[in-house]
KOLTI-230403 format. One record per residue (C-alpha): residue number from 1; residue in three letters; z, y, x. Coordinates in pm, 1 decimal, always signed. Each point is the difference from the previous one (the first is absolute). Layout:
# KOLTI-230403
ATOM|NUM|ALA|Z|Y|X
...
This chain:
# KOLTI-230403
ATOM|1|UNK|-1396.6|-5388.0|-8207.8
ATOM|2|UNK|-358.3|+107.3|+225.4
ATOM|3|UNK|+116.3|+51.1|+355.5
ATOM|4|UNK|-215.8|+235.1|+199.2
ATOM|5|UNK|-184.5|-47.7|+354.9
ATOM|6|UNK|-17.7|+327.2|+230.5
ATOM|7|UNK|-348.2|-89.2|+193.6
ATOM|8|UNK|+35.3|+235.0|+293.8
ATOM|9|UNK|+313.0|+281.9|+42.2
ATOM|10|UNK|+188.6|+126.4|+335.0
ATOM|11|UNK|+338.2|+50.6|+112.1
ATOM|12|UNK|+160.3|+259.9|+229.4
ATOM|13|UNK|+353.6|-105.4|+125.4
ATOM|14|UNK|-6.6|+318.9|+241.1
ATOM|15|UNK|-87.0|+303.3|-282.7
ATOM|16|UNK|+12.1|-159.4|-331.5
ATOM|17|UNK|+175.8|-275.0|-187.8
ATOM|18|UNK|-78.8|-283.8|+224.6
ATOM|19|UNK|-100.2|-375.7|-114.1
ATOM|20|UNK|+321.2|-135.6|-204.8
ATOM|21|UNK|+131.0|+276.7|-172.3
ATOM|22|UNK|-451.3|+0.8|-115.8
ATOM|23|UNK|+26.9|-418.2|-76.8
ATOM|24|UNK|+380.4|+63.4|-171.0
ATOM|25|UNK|-211.7|+310.4|-244.1
ATOM|26|UNK|-304.1|-222.5|-27.1
ATOM|27|UNK|+157.0|-322.2|-130.3
ATOM|28|UNK|+251.7|+137.6|-213.3
ATOM|29|UNK|-334.1|+168.8|-194.8
ATOM|30|UNK|-121.8|-317.5|-26.4
ATOM|31|UNK|-174.7|-64.5|+329.3
ATOM|32|UNK|-32.7|-342.7|+137.8
ATOM|33|UNK|-256.6|+69.7|+315.6
ATOM|34|UNK|-105.3|+229.9|+222.6
ATOM|35|UNK|-262.2|+51.6|+305.0
ATOM|36|UNK|+199.8|+215.6|+230.7
ATOM|37|UNK|-191.5|+171.0|+202.0
ATOM|38|UNK|+45.3|+166.9|+371.6
ATOM|39|UNK|-68.8|+343.6|+63.0
ATOM|40|UNK|-110.4|+238.7|+313.4
ATOM|41|UNK|+194.3|-4.3|+316.3
ATOM|42|UNK|-5.9|+371.0|-47.3
ATOM|43|UNK|+191.5|-21.2|-354.7
ATOM|44|UNK|+278.2|-141.2|+193.0
ATOM|45|UNK|+7.7|+228.5|+229.3
ATOM|46|UNK|-149.1|-169.6|+288.2
ATOM|47|UNK|-182.1|+194.6|+192.9
ATOM|48|UNK|-209.1|+19.1|+144.7
ATOM|49|UNK|-195.4|-279.9|-106.2
ATOM|50|UNK|-54.8|-255.7|+263.5
ATOM|51|UNK|-18.1|-419.1|-46.8
ATOM|52|UNK|+400.8|+55.4|+88.6
ATOM|53|UNK|+29.5|+196.5|-350.4
ATOM|54|UNK|-256.9|-220.2|-181.8
ATOM|55|UNK|+251.0|-316.8|+111.5
ATOM|56|UNK|+290.8|+155.2|-72.8
ATOM|57|UNK|-119.5|+125.2|-373.7
ATOM|58|UNK|-74.7|-350.0|-71.0
ATOM|59|UNK|+295.5|-158.0|+124.7
ATOM|60|UNK|+197.1|+282.4|-228.6
ATOM|61|UNK|-212.4|-88.4|-285.3
ATOM|62|UNK|+71.7|-360.2|+26.0
ATOM|63|UNK|+350.1|+93.2|-6.7
ATOM|64|UNK|-45.9|+183.3|-288.7
ATOM|65|UNK|-152.8|-289.4|-176.3
ATOM|66|UNK|+328.9|-189.7|+75.4
ATOM|67|UNK|+181.0|+270.1|-150.0
ATOM|68|UNK|-200.7|-12.3|-307.1
ATOM|69|UNK|-2.5|-383.6|-18.3
ATOM|70|UNK|+382.5|+32.3|-50.3
ATOM|71|UNK|-36.9|+102.4|-361.3
ATOM|72|UNK|-141.0|-330.8|-69.6
ATOM|73|UNK|-377.4|+101.4|-93.3
ATOM|74|UNK|-280.9|-133.8|+137.8
ATOM|75|UNK|-135.5|+238.5|+274.6
ATOM|76|UNK|-356.2|-48.9|+221.1
ATOM|77|UNK|+27.9|+227.9|+327.3
ATOM|78|UNK|-304.0|+137.0|+81.0
ATOM|79|UNK|-112.2|+190.2|+355.9
ATOM|80|UNK|-301.0|+143.1|+97.0
ATOM|81|UNK|-193.3|+334.5|+188.8
ATOM|82|UNK|-50.3|+287.8|-281.3
ATOM|83|UNK|-345.7|+115.1|+48.5
ATOM|84|UNK|+145.4|+337.4|-63.0
ATOM|85|UNK|+186.6|-52.3|+370.9
ATOM|86|UNK|-357.6|-38.5|+135.8
ATOM|87|UNK|-53.4|+357.8|-59.8
ATOM|88|UNK|+369.7|+124.0|+39.1
ATOM|89|UNK|-17.4|-135.1|+374.0
ATOM|90|UNK|-304.1|+139.8|+85.3
ATOM|91|UNK|+62.5|+381.2|-168.1
ATOM|92|UNK|+426.1|+16.8|+74.8
ATOM|93|UNK|-19.8|-255.4|+327.1
ATOM|94|UNK|-330.7|+63.4|+195.7
ATOM|95|UNK|-67.6|-342.9|-21.7
ATOM|96|UNK|-348.5|-99.9|+57.9
ATOM|97|UNK|-184.1|-222.1|-287.7
ATOM|98|UNK|+18.7|-290.8|+251.8
ATOM|99|UNK|+284.8|+44.9|+88.0
ATOM|100|UNK|+113.1|-40.4|-408.7
ATOM|101|UNK|-194.9|-292.7|+19.2
ATOM|102|UNK|+179.3|-171.6|+274.7
ATOM|103|UNK|+334.7|+76.4|-125.5
ATOM|104|UNK|-73.7|-97.3|-322.6
ATOM|105|UNK|-107.0|-332.2|+83.2
ATOM|106|UNK|+322.0|-92.2|+204.6
ATOM|107|UNK|+219.5|+161.7|-308.4
ATOM|108|UNK|-202.1|-287.0|-206.3
ATOM|109|UNK|+21.2|-259.4|+246.8
ATOM|110|UNK|+434.1|+93.1|-16.4
ATOM|111|UNK|-42.5|-58.0|-368.2
ATOM|112|UNK|-173.8|-312.0|+0.4
ATOM|113|UNK|+265.3|-119.6|+240.1
ATOM|114|UNK|+264.2|+41.8|-244.9
ATOM|115|UNK|-184.0|-129.5|-319.6
ATOM|116|UNK|+1.1|-307.6|+255.0
ATOM|117|UNK|+363.4|+34.2|+93.4
ATOM|118|UNK|+45.9|-8.5|-396.7
ATOM|119|UNK|+140.3|+366.3|+0.1
ATOM|120|UNK|-315.5|+169.3|-115.0
ATOM|121|UNK|-153.0|-143.4|-343.8
ATOM|122|UNK|-362.2|+211.8|+20.2
ATOM|123|UNK|-209.1|+275.4|+141.1
ATOM|124|UNK|+17.2|+368.3|-145.8
ATOM|125|UNK|-85.4|+271.7|-78.4
ATOM|126|UNK|-358.5|+20.5|+203.8
ATOM|127|UNK|-314.6|+101.5|-101.6
ATOM|128|UNK|-211.5|+268.6|+32.4
ATOM|129|UNK|+107.0|+372.6|-89.1
ATOM|130|UNK|-33.9|+204.6|-362.8
ATOM|131|UNK|-105.4|+340.3|+119.5
ATOM|132|UNK|-266.9|+105.4|+221.0
ATOM|133|UNK|+28.4|-41.5|+331.9
ATOM|134|UNK|-225.9|-87.1|+280.3
ATOM|135|UNK|-210.7|-272.4|+44.0
ATOM|136|UNK|+161.0|-145.0|+308.8
ATOM|137|UNK|+304.2|+7.6|-158.9
ATOM|138|UNK|-80.9|-197.6|-285.5
ATOM|139|UNK|-151.3|-231.9|+279.4
ATOM|140|UNK|+312.2|-53.4|+154.8
ATOM|141|UNK|+144.3|-103.3|-324.8
ATOM|142|UNK|-254.0|-190.1|-122.4
ATOM|143|UNK|+56.3|-193.6|+352.5
ATOM|144|UNK|+353.2|-45.1|-111.4
ATOM|145|UNK|-47.0|-77.8|-315.3
ATOM|146|UNK|-260.7|-320.2|+66.7
ATOM|147|UNK|+305.1|-91.1|+268.6
ATOM|148|UNK|+258.8|-43.8|-271.5
ATOM|149|UNK|-259.6|-185.6|-216.8
ATOM|150|UNK|-73.7|-274.8|+279.3
ATOM|151|UNK|+339.6|-43.0|+19.5
ATOM|152|UNK|+20.4|-20.0|-380.4
ATOM|153|UNK|-215.9|-308.4|+73.2
ATOM|154|UNK|+214.4|-127.9|+281.5
ATOM|155|UNK|+357.4|+28.7|-157.5
ATOM|156|UNK|-131.5|-17.1|-342.0
ATOM|157|UNK|+231.0|+306.1|-111.2
ATOM|158|UNK|-70.7|+319.0|-163.1
ATOM|159|UNK|-149.4|+317.7|+72.2
ATOM|160|UNK|+67.1|+372.5|-155.7
ATOM|161|UNK|-306.3|+164.6|+1.7
ATOM|162|UNK|+0.9|+427.7|-0.9
ATOM|163|UNK|-318.9|+64.9|-73.9
ATOM|164|UNK|-260.6|+274.0|-170.0
ATOM|165|UNK|-35.1|-21.4|-388.3
ATOM|166|UNK|-367.3|-28.3|-15.9
ATOM|167|UNK|-0.2|-276.8|-243.6
ATOM|168|UNK|-261.8|-252.8|+83.8
ATOM|169|UNK|-94.1|+130.6|+322.6
ATOM|170|UNK|+349.5|-44.6|+148.4
ATOM|171|UNK|+36.5|-361.6|-90.1
ATOM|172|UNK|-368.3|-53.3|+43.7
ATOM|173|UNK|+102.5|+130.9|+357.6
ATOM|174|UNK|+315.9|-237.7|+20.9
ATOM|175|UNK|-191.9|-309.5|-137.1
ATOM|176|UNK|-265.4|+50.0|+307.1
ATOM|177|UNK|+271.8|-34.7|+266.7
ATOM|178|UNK|+246.2|-236.3|-194.3
ATOM|179|UNK|-352.6|-270.4|-39.3
ATOM|180|UNK|-109.5|+60.2|+361.4
ATOM|181|UNK|+352.5|-112.5|+128.2
ATOM|182|UNK|+102.1|-292.4|-247.9
ATOM|183|UNK|+281.8|+181.5|-168.9
ATOM|184|UNK|+201.7|-114.8|-334.2
ATOM|185|UNK|-77.5|+272.1|-264.7
ATOM|186|UNK|+274.9|-46.7|-197.7
ATOM|187|UNK|+189.3|+115.1|+307.3
ATOM|188|UNK|-119.8|+297.1|+72.1
ATOM|189|UNK|+186.4|+279.8|-240.5
ATOM|190|UNK|-203.1|+312.9|-112.8
ATOM|191|UNK|+309.4|+230.4|+25.1
ATOM|192|UNK|+30.3|+297.1|-204.5
ATOM|193|UNK|-312.8|-47.3|-169.3
ATOM|194|UNK|-144.1|+160.7|-301.8
ATOM|195|UNK|-169.1|-180.3|-287.1
ATOM|196|UNK|-342.8|+32.1|+85.5
ATOM|197|UNK|+133.5|-220.0|+348.0
ATOM|198|UNK|+213.1|-194.3|-165.2
ATOM|199|UNK|-325.7|-133.7|-213.3
ATOM|200|UNK|-242.8|-2.0|+278.5
ATOM|201|UNK|+252.2|-229.3|+229.1
ATOM|202|UNK|+99.8|-196.2|-295.7
ATOM|203|UNK|-377.0|-119.7|-54.8
ATOM|204|UNK|-26.0|-146.5|+348.8
ATOM|205|UNK|+374.0|-169.2|+30.7
ATOM|206|UNK|+202.9|+301.4|+128.3
ATOM|207|UNK|+375.7|+116.2|-172.8
ATOM|208|UNK|+75.7|+339.9|+4.2
ATOM|209|UNK|+308.7|+201.0|-75.3
ATOM|210|UNK|-11.8|+307.3|-170.4
ATOM|211|UNK|+261.8|+323.9|-30.2
ATOM|212|UNK|+290.3|-61.1|-217.3
ATOM|213|UNK|+67.5|+294.7|-214.3
ATOM|214|UNK|-25.7|+23.2|-354.0
ATOM|215|UNK|-367.2|+106.3|-83.1
ATOM|216|UNK|-140.2|-304.4|+227.7
ATOM|217|UNK|+238.9|-270.5|-131.9
ATOM|218|UNK|-143.9|+68.6|-306.6
ATOM|219|UNK|-343.3|+10.4|+67.1
ATOM|220|UNK|-23.0|-271.4|+232.1
ATOM|221|UNK|+182.0|-251.1|-248.1
ATOM|222|UNK|-179.5|+130.5|-312.3
ATOM|223|UNK|-360.9|+14.1|+209.4
ATOM|224|UNK|-1.5|-191.2|+297.9
ATOM|225|UNK|-90.6|-359.5|+5.2
ATOM|226|UNK|+32.7|-67.8|+419.1
ATOM|227|UNK|+201.9|-125.7|+262.2
ATOM|228|UNK|+242.9|+271.7|+22.7
ATOM|229|UNK|+367.9|+66.3|+15.6
ATOM|230|UNK|+185.2|+334.9|-5.4
ATOM|231|UNK|+161.5|+191.5|+287.9
ATOM|232|UNK|+240.5|+289.9|+32.7
ATOM|233|UNK|-115.6|+100.5|+358.0
ATOM|234|UNK|+331.9|+160.1|+88.7
ATOM|235|UNK|+55.2|+158.9|+274.3
ATOM|236|UNK|+342.9|+53.0|-24.4
ATOM|237|UNK|-13.7|+364.2|+207.1
ATOM|238|UNK|+260.9|+267.2|-223.3
ATOM|239|UNK|-257.3|+259.2|+128.4
ATOM|240|UNK|-232.9|-168.4|-271.7
ATOM|241|UNK|+214.1|-179.4|-236.6
ATOM|242|UNK|-105.3|-250.0|-252.7
ATOM|243|UNK|-374.6|+21.5|+189.0
ATOM|244|UNK|-185.0|-197.1|-83.1
ATOM|245|UNK|+258.4|-133.4|-299.5
ATOM|246|UNK|+343.5|-111.1|+36.6
ATOM|247|UNK|+13.2|-425.6|+14.2
ATOM|248|UNK|+258.2|-22.9|-240.0
ATOM|249|UNK|-164.1|+288.4|-266.8
ATOM|250|UNK|-326.1|-203.5|+35.1
ATOM|251|UNK|+137.9|-336.5|-106.4
ATOM|252|UNK|+175.9|+179.1|-263.8
ATOM|253|UNK|-300.3|+158.1|-142.0
ATOM|254|UNK|-222.6|-331.3|+23.5
ATOM|255|UNK|+326.6|-170.8|-219.8
ATOM|256|UNK|-16.4|+279.9|-226.8
ATOM|257|UNK|-381.4|-11.4|-28.6
ATOM|258|UNK|-29.5|-405.9|-56.7
ATOM|259|UNK|+259.9|+54.3|-291.0
ATOM|260|UNK|-259.8|+198.3|-164.4
ATOM|261|UNK|-262.0|-228.6|+90.6
ATOM|262|UNK|+206.3|-391.3|-96.9
ATOM|263|UNK|-388.5|-93.7|-1.8
ATOM|264|UNK|-46.1|+46.5|+333.2
ATOM|265|UNK|+261.4|-210.6|+130.8
ATOM|266|UNK|-192.3|-250.0|+156.5
ATOM|267|UNK|-246.3|+260.5|+188.7
ATOM|268|UNK|+395.5|+149.5|+138.0
ATOM|269|UNK|+101.9|-329.1|+91.3
ATOM|270|UNK|-330.0|-67.4|+177.6
ATOM|271|UNK|+5.0|+364.0|+142.5
ATOM|272|UNK|+361.9|-3.2|+114.9
ATOM|273|UNK|+42.9|-363.2|+106.5
ATOM|274|UNK|-327.8|-214.0|+14.5
ATOM|275|UNK|-184.3|+224.1|+194.0
ATOM|276|UNK|+276.5|+90.0|+275.3
ATOM|277|UNK|+39.2|-377.4|+65.2
ATOM|278|UNK|-368.4|-56.0|+21.2
ATOM|279|UNK|-6.4|+280.4|+275.9
ATOM|280|UNK|+326.8|-100.5|+188.6
ATOM|281|UNK|-27.0|-396.7|-34.4
ATOM|282|UNK|+390.4|+60.5|-197.6
ATOM|283|UNK|+105.4|-341.5|-91.1
């Protein structure tokens, strides 16, 4: 039977199920791999946001990854500095743009240190806001993204990029930076990408992940000849149940659709296994 990968999801042991429960449910539904991505400190009730609270959030997330691995599935542990945090820190906590940038750089350095220690496997989410905001905030987010891409090159690790969905323009902007920095394109993931971004990214050798909801699963399987994976982008927040998708329900839907399209067995294996192995260097 096809085994399913979840290319991007979150867990919250403070407010939600937590990683162990999620991993167990996912495995029972046919899951073999998950990329578990940290949340912002405020999601864990760690306030006010500071270097100390980010470090606590990172270390809590590392513990969550360990708990998920108890279910005997493959887990990649990812932590970052979400572009929405840039706006949150300015709007709600009164930081200036350069103060946010300096904080983010220190947080990314902490993440890099834990990658070197073997505690984390990559950086994410980082990127640009997908909503309207001021130019200086987008600039701060872009500098954070560039630092992450440089570390991806130096440490040979994946980066989950949260970006606007503007097709060729979105991909071209990343490609300019990646080329200038000499980054490994196959390590830079366009997270939660729409089909236009996925196609443009794949043309240039970048992988993407698409939301694992039924209509997009079927569309992607039958229409996209590109480098992509499925993601639940699950938030594990009881106030937003099932957003974006439950990982175990996503797995069930992928397996169901696979049974309806037996001619696509090889393609589904590539999506759920081969593309994951290439991005993460799994042996």
